[in-house]
N, C-alpha and C positions, 0 to 999 in steps of 0.2 A: 757324113753319110756312113763311114766305115764302122763309126761305135754303136751305131742302130742297124747295119748291119749285125754286127757280132751278137748285140741282144737282140733280134728277133731271132738269131741262131740258136743262141741260150734257151729264149722260151721255148722253142721248138725240140730243143734235147731235154728239157725237164717236163714237157708235155707227153715226149714220148716217155720217159721214164717211170712215168705216174702210170700211163697207160700199159707199161709191161708187168707195172706192181699188181696193176689190176685185175691183168689178163692171169697171170702166177695164180692171184689172190684167186678168181673164178675157177680156175681149171683145178686146183686142189680141192674146194668147196664142194664142186659141179661132181667129180670123182668118187668123194668123200661121201654126196649122198647116194650114187649109183650104185656103190659096194654095199651100205647100209640096207638099201630097200631094192638089191638085187635088180637093179636097170640093167641088162644088157649092153643096149644100145643107145642113144643119145644124143639129139642134132638141136642146137641153137642158134638164132637170127636175133640180132639186134637193131635196130632202124631209127636212124635219128634225123629226122625230117628228110627222107628219102634219101638218105645214105647210109649204107651198110657199115658200122661202125663195131660189128664183132658176126661174126660169121660160120661155125664150127662142127665138127661132130666127135664122142666119143664112144668108146668102149666098142664093142658090136653089133652090127645092123643083121646078121643072119649066124647064129653058134653053129652049124649043124658045116657050112662052108668057109666060117672063118672071118668073112665079109666086115670090114672095117665102118663104122659109122663115121659120115661126112657132111660136110655142108651141103651136097647133094643127096643124100639118102632120101628116100622117099617112102610117106608114114601115111597108116590111115588116119583122119586127124578126127574120124568120132562124128560129135554133136556139133564142132566149129562149120559140120559140114550145112548145119540149120540157117546159118548165114545165107549162102547161096540162094535156098530157098525163098528167104523173107525177100533177097533185093529182086527175085524173078516177078515176085508177087508185087511191089511196088513197081519195077518197068510195065507189069502188064494195066497197072493204074493209072500208070502217065500217059500210056496209050490207050485208053477208054477201054480199056477190053474184061478190067476186074474191077470191083469196088469191097474196098475193107467192110463194109457195112451191109454188104451183101449174107444173103443164108447160105450156107455151105450147101445144104440141098441141092442149090438152082444149078451146081458144079458138079456133084457126085450123081454118080450110078444109081439107077432106082432102089436099090436093094438098101440105101439110106435109110435108117430110121426114123420116124414121125420124132422121136423124142428128143432128135440132133435139129430141127425145125428152127426154136432159136438161137443155134451157133451161128456166129458168122465168122465173115473170114479172119475179120478181125481178134477176137475171140481163141483163135487155132494161135494165132502169131502171136502174140502177150500170155497164153499158156492159161485163158480165163475163160477155156472151154468147157469143163468140169468132168472129163475126156478122162478114162482111165488109164492109164498105164498096158499098151498091147504086150510088156512082157514077162504080165502078168498071168498072160492068158496062156493058160498049160500046155495046149495043142498047138501051140508056135513053134517054127522049126527055123532055124535061122540056115538049115543046110537046104531050104527050097525056095523056088520064085515062087510070089504069089501075084496075082494079079488085081486088081483096083477093086472089084468085087468080094476076090476073099479077104483081103485083107479086112476091109467094113467089116465083114462076115465076123471075123475073129473079133474087131476091135466094137461091137454094137452088143456084143452078150452083157457086157457091164451095164449097169446103170449108171446116170449122171452122179460123181460125186455130189455136186451142185448146181445149181440154174446158173447158165453161162452170166459172167461179170459180177456173181456172187463174191470169187474168191481166187487165189492164185493157185495155182498145181502145174508142177514141170510136170509134162506127160513127153513121151515119146511117139503116142500116138497122133498127136497134131501138127508135125510138120510133113509126115506122109501123106496126110491128107490135103496138104499142102499142097505138096507136090503133083497129086491129081487133077487138085483145080488148077496149077500152072496147066498141065496138057489140055485140059477143057478149055479156056480160054485163051490158049494161044493156038491149038490145032495141032501144037508137036510135042514129041517125049520129053518129058522133064531135062532127061539128060540133054537130046539138041539144045531144047530154050537156051539151057543155063550155058554149055558150054558155046552155044554163037553168041549170044548177048551177052553174057561176062566173062568167061574164062579165053576163052581167045582172043578178044580183042584189047585183050590187058598184056596178052602174049608170057604170060609166067609160064611157060615150056611144061615145068612138074604137075599142073593141079590139073586133075580129071576124075573121071569117072573110077570105082573101080569094079573090075571083073575079074572072078577068080579065077579065069581061064587063060586072061591075058600074060604075054611076059613085057613085066614094066621094068627099064633099066634102073638100078642102085634101091629096088625096092628091099624095104629091111622085112625079116620075118618078124610077126609077134607072138607074144608071150604069155602066160599066166602063173603064178604061182598055188600049186598045191600041196599044202602041207610044206611049205618052205621048199618043193621044187619046181623048177621052172620047167614048164609044158607047151608045147605047141598051143598057139590058141585057133577061135572055132574059126573054120571057112565058112564063113557065112555067104551067105549071097544074097545081097542088098536092091536090087532094083526096086521094089514098092518103096522100100523105106529109104532110097537114096537123099532123099528131102532131109533125113534124120540125120544121116552119117557114113553116107555111103560115097567120100569126095579124098581121094589122095594126095599129097603136096611134099615137099620139101619142108623146110621150118623155115627156108630163106624166102620163097616163093609165096608160104602163107603168111610173113610177116609182109611183105609185100603189097601181096594182096588187099592184106586189110589196112593198110596205110592207102592206097587207092581209094578204097570204098569211103574213106574218113576224109579224103580229099574232094569226094566228088564226081570220081571217074566214075562210078557203076551208075548211082542213081543221083537223081538231082540232089541240089540241097534242100530241097522241102520235102520230097522225100526220104531223105534220111533224117531230120528234125522231126517225123513223125516215130523212124525206127529207134530214136535215144532214147524219145518222149515217156518217164513212167508211166508205169499205167494205171488208171485209173479205176477201182471198183466202184460198183453200183451204190455202195454207200460211201462214199467219198473218199475211202482209205488212199495211198497211193502206194505203187513198190517198185524197185527201181530195176525194173527190167521193162524194155521196149519190144520190139520185134523181134527176138534172140540176137539180143545185147543185154547185156547185164551192164549195171553201171554201179560205182561204188566210190568210196573216200578213206583215204587212210591221211590222218593226219596233214588234212588240208591238201593233201595231193587226188584229186578226182582219176577214176580210170574207166577205160571203159574195156569189156572182155567176155571170155565167154571158157566153158571148158569141154574136154573129149576125150571120151574114152571110149572101146569096143570090143567086146565080145574074140575079135581077132586077137587079141594082145597087143593094145597101144592105147597110151594116155598123153593128151595134150593141153594145150591154153595159149591164148593168143591175149596180149594185156596191152594198151593203147593208152599211155598218156596226153591227152590233147594240151594239154598248156605247155607241156614240156617238148611234146611232138618227139615221143619217144616210143616204139613198138616193139614188142619183147615178144618171142614166140620159143616154146620151149616144147620138145614130142619126143618121147622116149616110145622102146615096144615093149614095154610092161603094161597090161591092162590092170591096173589099184587107181581108178576112178577117175584120175588124173592128177591125184591128189600128189604126187612125188612131181609130178610138172610142174603144179601150183606153187609148192614149197620154192621149187629150183627161181622160178619166176621172182618171187616174191621177192628173192633176196638177190637175185639178179639186177632188181628193178635200183634194190636199194643202193648197189655200187656205183651207179650213173643218175639217181636222185634220191640225192641221201635224207635220210626220215620219210623214204616211199615205205620201207619195212621198220621194225623195232630199233634195228641195229643200228641204223644213222640218226635214230632219233637224242639230241642231248638232252641229259637232266639237265630240267628249269630249276629258277629258286622257287624252292617250296611254301607258301604265304600260310599253308594250314598242317604243320606238321602233326597237330593233334590228330588231325583226320588220319593220314599217312599210318600213324602209330596202331589209331583204333581197323585202318581197314590191315594191316600186317597181321592183328590178331583176330580177327575175324577168318582169316588163313588158317591161323594156329588151329582157331575153333572147328573147323570144316576138316581139318586134316585128322581132328580127334573124334572126328565122327557126331560134332554137334552140329546143330542147324541154328545159326544165331540168330536173334529177332531181325535181322537188318537183311536178312534173306526174302525172297517173296516164297509164295509156298510152292508156286511153279519149281523156281527151282530147288529148293528145299527137297519135294519129291523127286526131282529128275538126279541129283547129281549121285554120280557113280561111287564104288569104290575104287576104280582104278583112278578115278580122277584123285582121291580122297590120300589112295595111296603114293601117288606120284607126288602131290604137294608135298606131304610128309617128308621125302624123302628130299628134295628140294629144297624143305627146309633146315634139317639138319646140314645141310652143307651152305649152309648162307652165308656169304660173305657181306654182302649189304642190298635196302630196300632203298631203292628210289623211285621219286614222283615223276612223270614225264610229262604231264600235264590232262588236261580234259580235252574232249570234241563233240559238239552238239550233234545230235542225230539229226541229219536233215531227209527231205526227198530222195539225196542222189544217194544215201548210204541202200545198202541192199539188205534190208532190215523186214522182216515175215511179222517179228512182233511189235504191233500198233501201241503199245503202251513205253517202249526202247523210247529215252528220251537224253541219253550223253552217255559217253566210253570218258574211263579214268583208267588211265594205264602207270604201270609199275613195270619197271626193272629190278628183277631180282640176280644179286652178281652170286653166282657159286663159282665155285675152281676149277677154271680157266675156261667159263662161259658165262654167259648172260640168258635167263628165261622170263617170259612175260606174262603178265597177266594182267589183263582188262577187265575190269568192272562195269557191266553193262547198267546202267544204272535204268530204272523205268520213272513212269512221273509222278510215281509214290514217295520216291524217294529211297526206294526198295532195291536191292543189288536183284536183278532181272536172271542174269547170267552172269560167271564170270569166264571169258575167254583165256586159254593157254596155249602159247608162242613160243617155240624156242629155236 
């Protein structure tokens, strides 16, 4: 018994030591990324099957007061708010108060145009409506509240980009209309319904709707970069667009809420299955986007995610790995399209799920070394301004000079070039190119770091695109 006790203690000490090493490594990485990207403050939360394994803040939540970001800092979550709207609709479907295949004009004010008659609730949820993004409307102002009728007047000026179900296009117009539908079907305001049916029962105290005039404890200030200088974000009023981007949360509560959704604590499993199912277009094509959820796969690790950013000055992401039961939430107070948060989240995932990002992938025996050398030569040719015959016509026409120059710089510093394996593209991969067939991945080792080139091969054996990551 004594020896077993010593063994157990030693295992705990070793685990604690590794956890400390991981923590130090992550802290250094996150702080470096924040400095490079000029993100003032950021919070991160990592949950494994309901248990918080990491939750902390970095940097400054409010530059004017100097308040530090911490685990309780509250941020705008941007488009991750769309999940609350989609869950609200599914609850109404469960109650028999709405139907996914109803035409949206059944629920909208009378000024909804005839051209929207074929658009269904489902089309709004999965972004197949054909509606253009309201952010393209010149007359729109973030500083005023719009009624449902006024919002429809703004959005209906654009012709449909395609007929409902014919294509997929992410549009911020879809979810505000869902918010209006929730109000009509429930007989309550969108905020009241979501708060009472989704937020309050789960008891995540930081999650709430944004109101510019409210005093919110631990709220971060948002920032944007203008000519490399940090400026205050736009103080937008999100009532009618709340279903698209009007919710506040801490990173830990956001991760906890996301996990609660995935465990069936918000909508029934049958509803969740519909929300996560790939979208089928009229012609049979499949898009790995459900009802306000993106799915994807990297190196056989499936993930469910959504990004967020707001003109108020915030960027966010949540990633959930169902097999590993790990949820990662990253929110920062810089509007950068969520790019910084996404990159940090990928690298964080790789620490806890080795191989969830390319850094954690191991070199595999290369059974086709001659092809690896051919692909390296293709990279050299592209850097030299050529368009090798192995490139698809679309890729050859769109490859940028920035990509060529960066590739050339990396080739000059290259120490080694190794094959990481291939991965067939399935309906679980988020991929808008219907010709895409396979990823072939390579690691290029430079002085002090590695970078990665993923050849996206199409069904004709041509290179449809090359994805670069570092």
